[in-house]
N, C-alpha and C positions, 0 to 999 in steps of 0.2 A: 804288743800286749804286755802290760806290766807284769813282771814276775815278782810275786810276793814272797818274802822270806817268812818262815814260821819261827815263832819264838818259844822258848821254854819258860813257863810260868812257875817259878820256884817256891812261891810262898802261898800256895792255895790252902785255905783253912778247910776244915773237915766237911763243911756242908755243901757237897756237890749233890743237888737233889733234883728230882724230877717227878717221880710218882711214888705213891705209897701203897704197895701191894699188900702190906700187912695190916692195913687199917689202923695204923698207929696215929700219933699226934699230928695235928695240922702243921704242915711244913711251910705254909705260905709266907712266914716271916723270915725263913732261913735265907742267908745270903752267902755268897762267896766273897771272902775278904782277901784282898791282895796287898802285899807289902808295897809301899810306894816305890821301893827300889826295883820291883819286878815289873813295873808298868813300862810299856813301850810308848814312846812319844813319836807319833807319825812325822815323817819328814817329807813324804810325797803323797799326793792324793790324785787318783785318776777317776774322772767322771765317765761312766759308761753310757751307752745309748739309752735313751728313755724307754721305759716300757709303756708309757702313755702314748701308744701308737694311734695312727689315724682311725677314726670311727665314723667316717663319712658314709660307709656302707651299712652302718648299724646305729644311726643317730638317736633312735628312741630309747627311752629308759625301759628297763625290764622290771615288771611287777607280776609275780606269779604267786597266787595264794588261793588254794593250797598247791604246793609243789610236791608231787608224788614221784619219787625217783624209781619206783618199781622194784624195790628191794624187800618189800614186806615190812618195812619199818614205819615209823610215824611220818606223816607229811610235815612239810615245813613251809616257810615263806622265803621268797627270793626277791630282793629289791636292789637293783643296780642302777645307779644314776646315769643319765643320758651321756654325760661327759666321759664316762669310763670307756676303756678301749674294747674293741670287739672281742679280743681273746678272753677277756673276763666275762663278757656278756654271754658268750657261747659255752663257757666252761664251768662257771661257778654257780652253785646252788646253795640254798639254806643259809644265806648270808645277806646282810645289807652292806652295800659298797657305795661310798661317795668319794669324790675327789676334792680335797681341800688343800689349796695351795699346791705344794710340791709333794703331797702325800696321798696315798689311798688310805681311807679309814674304813676298816672292815669290822663289822660287828656280827657276832654269832652267839647262839645259845648252846652250841657245841653238842647238841643231841644228834647222834648219828641217825641218818634216814634209812638205816638198814637194821635188820634184826641183830640182837646181841644177847649173849648169855647174861648180861648185866641189866637188862630190862626185866621187870617182874613178869611172872607168868600171867598175872591178871591183866597186864597191859596188852597182851596179844602179840607182843613183839619179841618175846623171849625165844632164844635159839639155844639148843643143847650144846654144851661144850664137849670137845672130843676127849672124853675121859680115857678112851682106849689108847689114845696117843700120849697119855700122861698129863693131859691138861686138866686144870681145875680152876674154879673161880676164886678170886680174892674176896675179902669180906665186904667190898664196896659195891655201890649201885650207881647207876647213871642219874645225875641230877642236873637240871637245866642251869646253865651258866649265863653270865652277861659279860662277854669278853670283847674288848675292843683293841684292835691292832692298828697302829699307825705306821705305815710302810712307805718308804720313799719311792716315788715314781721314777726317779733317776738314781740308780744305785751308784755308790762310790766305793772304791777300794783304796786302801793305803798300804804302806809297807809294814804295818802292824796287824797281825792276825788276832782277831778278838775272840776270846773264849765265850761260849754260850752257856757255861755253867752258871747257875743262879737264875737263869731265865727258863721257866718251865715251858711255856708255849713259844717255840722258836719259829713257827710257821703255821700256815693254815692250808688245808686241802680244799679241793674243788667241791667236796661234800660239806664244807663248813665245820669239819672236825679239826682240832688243833694237832700239831705235831710236837712231840718231845724229842730230845736228843738221844744219844746212845748210852745214857747212864741210868742206873737203877736208883731206887731210894736208898738213903743211908742205911747200912746194915744188911742190904740185899745185894745179890749179884744178879746181873742181867740174865745169866744162864738159868737162874732159878725163876726170876720174874717173867721170863718169856713164856713159861708154861701156864701163866694166868691169862694169856691172850685168848679172846674169843675167836670164832672161825673167820672173822673179818680182820683179825690181827690188831685189835684194840682192847683196851681195858680202862677202867676209871681209877683215879687216885682216891684218897680218903675224903676229899671234898666233893667227890662225884664228878670230877672233870674227866671226861672220856678223852682218850688220845691214842695216837699211833706213834710207836717208835720205829716200826719196821714196815715193809712193803704192804700197803693197804689193798687187800685183794679186791675190794669192790671198785677200786679205781684203776689199779694196774696189776698185772700178773705177768712178769717177765716180758714186758713190752716197752714201748716208747711213749705211753700216754702222759699227758700233762697231769701232774699230781697236785700242784698248788703253787704257792709263793712263800718264800722264806721272809723272815722279818727284815732282812737287809735289802729286799726288793728283787732278788734273783729268783728265776723260776725253778721248779723242781720237776723232774721227769722220772719215768720208770727206769728199769735197769738198762734199757737199750737206748741208743740214739736213733735218729730218724732214718739212718741207713741200715738199721737192723743189727748193728754191732754193739758189743759191750764196750763203752768208752773207758779209756784209762783215766782214772780220777786222781786228783791231788789227794795224797794220803792224809793231809791235815784237814781239809775242808770238804772233801767228797765232791769237788766241782771239776769242770773242764770248760775250756772255751768252746763256744757252740754257735751255730747259726741254725735256726729252726723255722718252721712254718709260722709260728707266732712272733718270732724275733729274727727278722731278716738281716738286721745289723748285728754283727758279732757281739756276743755278751758272754757271761759266765752262766753255766747251768749246774745245778745240783742234780745228782742222779741217785736213785736207790742203789745201795751197794750191791754188787753182784757177789753175794756171799751165800755159800751153800750150807753154812752152819746154822746159825739162828736166823733163818730167813735173811733179810738184808736191811741194815739200818738206813733210814731216810737221810740222816745227817750225822756227822761225826761230832766232835767236841768244839768246833770253831766255826764262826761265820766267815764267809769269803769277803763280804763287804761290811759297811757300817750299818748296824741294825737300827731300826726304828724302835718303837716302844709298844708295850702291851699292858693293858689295864683289865 
């Protein structure tokens, strides 16, 4: 297995952004600017086993409308193409998934199918926030999005670790909700922003994009459940591996080599960080592999 070296990015400009808990200006045009001298040029590339695994036992397309996940939130639509692998068909909801060439194309409106403190009371999907625990809502509300992720079916890793700063949606969960990294919005600290999370551990930024930074309780709670897929094509699991232990993770990318029920050929897996402080981050500040794109 290729051992990747981590690099120090020495010329990162100030805009490391992800979500706006303060309801301030739209940050969608912000970018991380890197000095050309700090860029790493890959010299080796390793192709990992494909995640487009055999689907002979689940050859039909999935079309569910309405799809009610039973969490008391809004229903959604789930459409997964016939050529998609079984692990996607049995795990993902509230998304449209197609396979185009060597990529999965995943589209979501990003509305969580569970209750949230950021749905209006009139919607019938509002859930009170835990004010006794010091939590409070930010000024934002959930707004339907149109997010498309293009994710490689065959992940690749190089000897250059790639920062995920400047990319807000770094992955997607099995509930169709996007994942942000471990950074707060400019001017905020995550220790402060954490207390704007709803009981499901999500909140919206100022554009209404709902997202998780930390362990999403409606999917995983100190277990080994499949959480979703990262933009680089590697899967994400809960805090534990399938033997019931807490794996030792790469401190840079929060990954480890793994063999799971879904991926019987060795690959890399992200895991929710086993952190007893501010819950556990889903991802750190770097991708393990070469990421796809998000629109």
